[in-house]
KOLNUVO-620416 format. One line per 10 residues: their letters; for each residue x, y, z of C-alpha. Coordinates in Angstrom, 1 decimal. Layout:
residues N
a = X:Y:Z ~ ... $
This chain:
residues 115
xxxxxxxxxx = 8.3:-27.4:8.2 ~ 9.2:-23.9:6.9 ~ 10.9:-24.0:3.6 ~ 12.9:-20.9:2.8 ~ 14.5:-20.3:-0.5 ~ 17.1:-17.6:-1.1 ~ 17.5:-16.5:-4.7 ~ 20.8:-15.5:-6.1 ~ 21.9:-14.0:-9.4 ~ 24.8:-15.4:-11.5 $
xxxxxxxxxx = 26.9:-12.6:-9.9 ~ 26.1:-14.0:-6.4 ~ 23.8:-11.2:-5.5 ~ 20.8:-12.0:-3.3 ~ 17.8:-11.2:-5.5 ~ 15.0:-12.3:-3.1 ~ 13.5:-15.0:-1.1 ~ 10.5:-17.3:-0.7 ~ 9.1:-18.6:2.6 ~ 6.3:-21.1:2.9 $
xxxxxxxxxx = 4.9:-23.5:5.4 ~ 4.6:-23.7:9.2 ~ 7.3:-24.8:11.5 ~ 5.2:-27.1:13.7 ~ 7.3:-26.3:16.7 ~ 4.3:-25.5:18.9 ~ 0.6:-24.8:19.0 ~ -0.8:-22.3:16.6 ~ -0.1:-18.8:18.1 ~ 2.6:-20.2:20.3 $
xxxxxxxxxx = 5.1:-21.5:17.8 ~ 8.4:-19.6:18.5 ~ 10.1:-20.8:15.3 ~ 7.2:-19.6:13.1 ~ 7.0:-16.3:15.0 ~ 10.7:-15.7:14.6 ~ 10.8:-16.4:10.9 ~ 7.6:-14.3:10.3 ~ 9.0:-11.4:12.3 ~ 12.3:-11.5:10.4 $
xxxxxxxxxx = 10.8:-11.8:6.9 ~ 8.2:-9.1:7.5 ~ 10.8:-6.9:9.1 ~ 13.1:-7.3:6.0 ~ 10.3:-6.5:3.6 ~ 9.2:-3.4:5.6 ~ 12.8:-2.3:5.8 ~ 13.4:-2.7:2.1 ~ 10.3:-0.6:1.4 ~ 11.0:2.1:4.0 $
xxxxxxxxxx = 14.8:2.3:4.1 ~ 15.9:1.7:0.5 ~ 15.2:2.8:-3.0 ~ 15.1:-0.8:-4.2 ~ 12.2:-1.8:-6.3 ~ 10.7:-5.3:-5.8 ~ 7.7:-7.5:-6.4 ~ 5.9:-9.0:-3.5 ~ 3.5:-12.0:-3.3 ~ 2.0:-13.1:0.0 $
xxxxxxxxxx = -0.9:-15.2:1.2 ~ -3.5:-13.2:3.1 ~ -3.8:-15.9:5.8 ~ 0.0:-16.1:6.3 ~ 2.3:-19.0:5.7 ~ 3.7:-17.8:2.4 ~ 5.6:-14.8:1.2 ~ 7.9:-14.2:-1.8 ~ 9.9:-11.1:-2.7 ~ 12.0:-10.5:-5.8 $
xxxxxxxxxx = 14.2:-7.5:-6.3 ~ 13.8:-5.8:-9.7 ~ 16.9:-6.5:-11.7 ~ 17.9:-2.8:-11.7 ~ 17.8:-2.9:-7.8 ~ 19.9:-6.0:-7.4 ~ 23.1:-4.0:-6.7 ~ 21.5:-1.7:-4.2 ~ 23.9:-1.8:-1.2 ~ 21.2:-1.3:1.4 $
xxxxxxxxxx = 18.9:-4.0:-0.1 ~ 21.8:-6.4:-0.2 ~ 22.7:-5.7:3.4 ~ 19.1:-6.3:4.5 ~ 18.7:-9.5:2.5 ~ 22.1:-10.8:3.8 ~ 21.1:-10.0:7.4 ~ 17.8:-12.0:6.9 ~ 19.8:-14.9:5.5 ~ 22.2:-14.9:8.4 $
xxxxxxxxxx = 19.4:-14.7:11.0 ~ 17.3:-17.4:9.4 ~ 20.4:-19.7:9.1 ~ 21.2:-19.3:12.7 ~ 17.6:-20.2:13.7 ~ 17.7:-23.2:11.3 ~ 20.9:-24.4:13.0 ~ 19.0:-24.5:16.3 ~ 15.8:-26.0:14.8 ~ 16.9:-28.1:11.9 $
xxxxxxxxxx = 13.7:-30.2:12.0 ~ 11.5:-27.1:11.6 ~ 13.3:-25.1:8.9 ~ 14.8:-26.1:5.5 ~ 16.9:-23.5:3.6 ~ 17.8:-23.7:-0.1 ~ 20.0:-21.4:-2.2 ~ 18.8:-21.2:-5.7 ~ 20.6:-19.5:-8.6 ~ 18.3:-17.6:-10.9 $
xxxxx = 19.7:-18.2:-14.4 ~ 19.4:-15.2:-16.7 ~ 18.2:-12.9:-13.9 ~ 18.0:-9.4:-15.3 ~ 19.2:-10.4:-18.7 $
């Protein structure tokens, strides 16, 4: 199962996400749920890096299966970064509605984020 956590500030701003695990919806290399989540998360990270001025920290496993990104507190209000993260959240939520046995989503408030 893919476990995807979306992080929020006390001000309800998306501050990052963590994705880990494998969907188990098909054979390795043919798992459409894993492929979709991977494409969306990697696309979001690449877009944050290329299309915004937002600073962030990134941690990822070299062999896949885990990625975590955290906006730097001074970038949390960046409009473009918020739009990209909200788009990711919307897309992943829609996939999870179709494949609830393969994706679990949590929303986690980061207390004292940026303070």
